[in-house]
C-alpha positions in Angstrom: 0.0 0.0 0.0 1.4 3.4 -1.0 1.6 5.9 1.9 2.8 9.5 2.1 5.0 10.8 4.8 6.1 14.4 5.5 9.8 15.1 6.0 10.9 18.5 7.3 14.1 19.7 5.8 16.1 22.7 7.1 17.7 24.8 4.4 20.3 27.5 5.0 19.4 30.5 2.9 21.2 33.8 3.2 22.2 32.9 6.8 18.7 32.2 8.0 17.2 28.8 8.7 13.9 28.0 7.0 11.8 24.8 7.0 10.6 23.1 3.8 8.2 20.2 3.7 8.8 17.4 1.2 6.2 14.7 0.5 7.7 11.2 0.1 5.8 8.1 -0.9 6.6 4.6 0.2 5.3 1.2 -0.5 4.8 0.3 3.1 1.9 0.1 5.5 3.3 2.5 8.1 5.4 5.7 8.0 9.0 5.8 9.0 9.8 8.2 11.8 12.9 10.3 11.1 14.9 12.1 13.8 14.2 15.8 14.1 17.0 18.3 13.9 17.3 21.1 16.5 17.7 24.6 15.1 20.2 26.8 16.9 19.5 30.1 15.1 16.3 31.8 14.2 16.0 35.0 12.1 19.6 35.8 12.9 19.2 35.3 16.7 21.4 32.7 18.4 19.4 30.0 20.4 20.4 27.9 23.4 20.3 24.2 23.1 17.6 21.9 24.3 20.3 20.4 26.5 21.3 23.7 28.2 18.6 23.4 30.9 19.4 22.1 34.4 17.1 19.6 36.1 15.4 21.1 39.1 11.8 19.7 39.0 10.3 18.6 42.3 10.0 14.9 41.4 12.3 14.4 38.5 11.3 14.2 34.8 7.8 12.9 34.1 7.1 10.5 31.3 3.6 11.1 30.0 1.9 8.7 27.7 0.7 10.6 24.6 -2.0 8.1 23.8 -3.7 8.3 27.2 -2.9 11.9 27.9 -5.8 14.3 28.6 -5.7 18.1 29.3 -8.4 18.9 31.7 -10.1 22.3 31.6 -12.1 22.9 34.7 -13.4 25.4 37.3 -15.4 28.5 36.7 -16.1 27.9 33.0 -19.2 27.4 30.9 -17.5 24.8 28.7 -15.3 22.4 30.7 -13.3 19.9 28.6 -10.9 17.1 28.3 -8.5 17.3 25.3 -6.3 14.6 23.9 -2.8 15.7 22.8 -3.8 15.7 19.2 -6.9 17.8 19.9 -4.7 20.4 21.5 -2.0 20.4 18.8 -4.1 19.8 15.7 -7.2 21.7 16.7 -5.6 25.1 17.3 -3.5 27.7 15.5 0.3 27.3 16.1 2.4 30.2 17.2 6.2 30.6 17.3 8.3 33.0 19.4 11.7 33.3 20.9 11.5 33.7 24.6 14.2 33.6 27.3 13.7 31.5 30.4 15.5 32.8 33.6 15.8 30.5 36.5 16.1 31.7 40.1 19.2 29.5 40.4 21.1 31.8 38.1 21.0 30.2 34.7 19.1 31.2 31.6 18.3 29.9 28.1 17.0 31.5 24.9 14.7 29.2 23.0 12.4 29.2 19.9 9.1 27.9 21.2 6.1 26.7 19.2 2.7 26.0 20.7 -0.9 27.1 21.1 -2.0 30.4 22.5 -3.5 30.0 26.0 -6.0 32.8 25.2 -7.5 30.5 22.5 -8.1 27.8 25.2 -9.6 30.5 27.5 -12.0 31.6 24.8 -13.1 28.0 24.2 -13.7 27.4 27.9 -16.0 30.4 28.2 -14.9 31.6 31.7 -17.4 33.1 34.1 -17.0 36.7 35.2 -15.7 35.4 38.5 -12.8 33.6 37.0 -9.7 35.7 37.9 -6.9 33.2 37.9 -5.6 30.2 35.9 -4.1 27.4 38.0 -1.9 25.1 36.0 -1.6 21.5 37.2 1.3 19.3 36.3 1.8 15.5 36.1 4.2 15.6 39.1 1.8 17.4 41.4 3.3 20.8 40.8 1.0 23.9 40.4 1.4 27.6 39.8 -1.1 30.3 38.9 -1.3 33.5 36.9 -4.0 36.1 36.5 -6.3 35.7 33.6 -5.5 39.2 32.4 -1.8 38.1 31.9 -2.9 35.9 29.1 -5.3 38.5 27.6 -2.5 41.1 27.6 0.2 38.9 26.1 0.4 36.2 23.4 1.4 33.5 26.0 1.7 30.1 24.5 1.6 26.5 25.8 4.5 25.0 24.0 4.8 21.5 22.5 8.0 22.2 20.5 11.3 23.9 21.3 13.9 24.7 18.6 11.8 22.9 16.1 11.8 19.6 18.0 9.0 18.0 20.1 9.5 18.7 23.8 11.5 16.0 25.4 10.1 14.5 28.5 12.9 16.2 30.5 11.6 19.6 29.2 8.0 19.1 29.9 6.3 16.9 27.3 3.5 17.2 26.4 3.1 20.9 27.2 5.1 23.6 28.9 3.8 27.1 29.8 6.0 29.7 28.2 5.5 32.3 30.9 7.1 35.3 29.3 8.5 38.0 31.7 8.1 35.6 34.6 10.7 33.7 36.7 11.2 30.0 35.7 9.1 28.6 38.4 6.1 30.0 36.6 6.9 27.9 33.5 4.9 24.9 34.4 6.0 21.7 32.7 4.0 18.4 32.0 0.7 20.4 32.1 -2.3 18.1 32.7 -4.9 20.7 33.8 -6.0 24.3 33.6 -8.3 25.4 36.4 -10.2 28.6 36.3 -10.5 30.1 39.8 -11.6 33.2 41.7 -8.9 32.7 44.3 -6.5 35.5 43.6 -4.4 34.5 46.6 -3.9 30.9 45.4 -0.3 29.8 46.0 1.4 27.1 44.0 4.2 24.8 45.0 7.1 27.4 45.3 4.8 30.3 46.1 3.6 28.4 49.2 7.3 28.2 50.2 7.9 31.9 50.0 8.4 32.7 46.4 6.6 35.7 44.9 3.1 35.0 43.7 3.4 37.3 40.7 6.8 35.8 39.6 7.6 39.1 37.8 11.1 38.9 36.3 11.9 42.5 37.1 11.3 41.9 40.8 12.8 39.8 43.5 11.5 36.3 43.3 11.6 35.7 47.1 9.1 37.6 49.3 
């Protein structure tokens, strides 16, 4: 049986990296998975490597099964839901942006992220007027929250790719919150749920241990 597979090819053109899609046909019943190539430059901007992060999660890397994964959307919403991985990725517009992550431990990385806009998920959920905060839940039990206005004011994405490769388990597969202008502890990895809440004083894992609830990068992270 003839099948078609898509192969992404990176081409250097005038010093910039661009992606081209080539359709290849094979006389096999299933596609062949080819290794992805990490990009290290985007529109002239140098990027950090996927491997430049330091492991500092509360329970070690989580290995989430894509086939059984569900993203729960709950709380003060008119349209709660449970999304499969493919429903999140294939059912929403993709966005790319280069954003730096700054960790309170003193290291930082600059990465090209690709994901879905959190505001699109908010719109689908139809939040009630009482919803003031989004609480992100992770597979390891970690939580953190941000005001709903933060997502309305900025094009914040929930990433499934970094430097043009699928998020490795160590970096938060299936989804990581790209919390632009926030300290790294607000960048929730292994996201399994988004809860709409009226509790503006909610404190996540590190916030409950003295870290700033706002997580603003231009302020001291420790209260």
